[in-house]
C-alpha positions, 0 to 999 in steps of 0.5 A, a space after each residue: 518473494 513471499 515476504 509473509 509467512 504462515 503457521 497453524 494454531 489449532 484449526 486456524 491458519 495465521 499469517 505474519 511478516 517474518 523479520 530480518 531476511 525480508 529486510 536483507 531483500 528489501 535493502 538489496 532492492 533499494 537502489 533499484 527502486 530509487 533509480 527507477 525512472 520516471 519516478 522511484 518505484 519497483 515491481 515484485 512478482 510472487 510478493 506473498 506466500 502462495 497460501 496467503 494470496 490464494 486465501 485473499 483471493 478466495 475471500 474477496 468481498 462481494 459487490 454489495 459490500 462496496 463502500 464507494 462506487 466511482 462512475 466519473 469519466 476519469 475513474 469509471 466503474 471502480 469499487 472500493 472496500 475498506 476493511 471496517 466495511 467488511 463485517 465478518 469477512 476474513 479479508 479485512 484481517 489480511 488488510 491489517 497485516 500491511 500496517 504492522 511494524 515489520 511491513 513499515 520497516 520492510 518498506 523503509 529499508 526498500 525506499 530509504 524513507 524513515 518514520 513511515 506511518 500507516 493509515 488506521 482508516 484506510 482512506 481511499 485504500 483497501 480492496 479495489 475492483 474495476 469491471 469490463 469498460 472501467 478505467 482510471 485516468 492518469 493522475 497523481 494522488 492526494 498527498 496531504 491527509 488533512 484528517 491526520 495531518 500527515 503527508 503521503 509518501 508511498 503507494 503499495 499495489 497488489 494485483 489479484 488477477 489470476 489468469 490475466 490476459 494481455 488483451 484484457 488491458 488494464 495495465 498500470 502506466 507510469 507517466 513523466 512529470 509533464 504527462 507527455 509520455 508513458 514511460 512504463 506499462 505494468 501488467 496487473 498479474 496475480 501476486 504482483 506488487 508495485 510500490 511507488 513514491 507518491 508526489 505531485 510528479 508521480 503520474 499513474 493510471 490505467 486510462 484505457 477501458 478494460 476489455 476483460 469478459 463480463 465475468 471478470 474484474 480487475 482487482 487489486 489491494 491498495 495500501 498507502 503510507 505516510 509521514 509526519 510533516 515537519 512543524 514549527 514546534 520541532 524547532 522549539 524546546 517543546 519537544 522530547 526526542 527521548 522519554 524524560 524521567 525526573 526524580 521526585 523531590 525528597 524521594 530515592 527516585 533514580 532519574 534516567 538520562 534525558 
């Protein structure tokens, strides 16, 4: 799909989200997304341009840069890397691309949601990596982000596993709401993006231990998107939907329409 484009400025290669055309693609996929079962989701292959995805893989962080290492039975041998932990590694800037306005607008056209908000802190997000034997139990994610008082709406997972074989396992499983059946199993293939609604019914995970060689890991990017909750202030007169310019007394100021 290649929704991110690149250009060269001097000796530096720059990456950016293209406008207009990707939104048409997103709108064309919207019905497929919202009608998917067991909950709204979509699987998009070749998500990024080849030069960018290869650049991201080549600059994937070293294990010692991980800010999180989970060793619980339900989240075993899982490392997390947030961009602010990566010092001079250029890969941190690749993560910031996913928080730009064109990306948010693309997701809004895809999902039908409006007012999506990125997480500048990448809480729980960033680069993820799981070693052989690791697993992530079937779960739903937190959706109340108390730090910013936001509601989590969408998960975006982008896989970075070149030459991944079926026998390695690590498929992302989507389960029904009462966790009695796996409805869909998705291989974590290179440059494959999975986007889905996240709420109390969106159970997912890769619960079986990875069987990849010791020299391989399951790598991905995880980005989470939010919206502002409806609060009591919205029902009062304390809210401006538009900027409210006023004329100063005794001046020639011209007020705009409220």
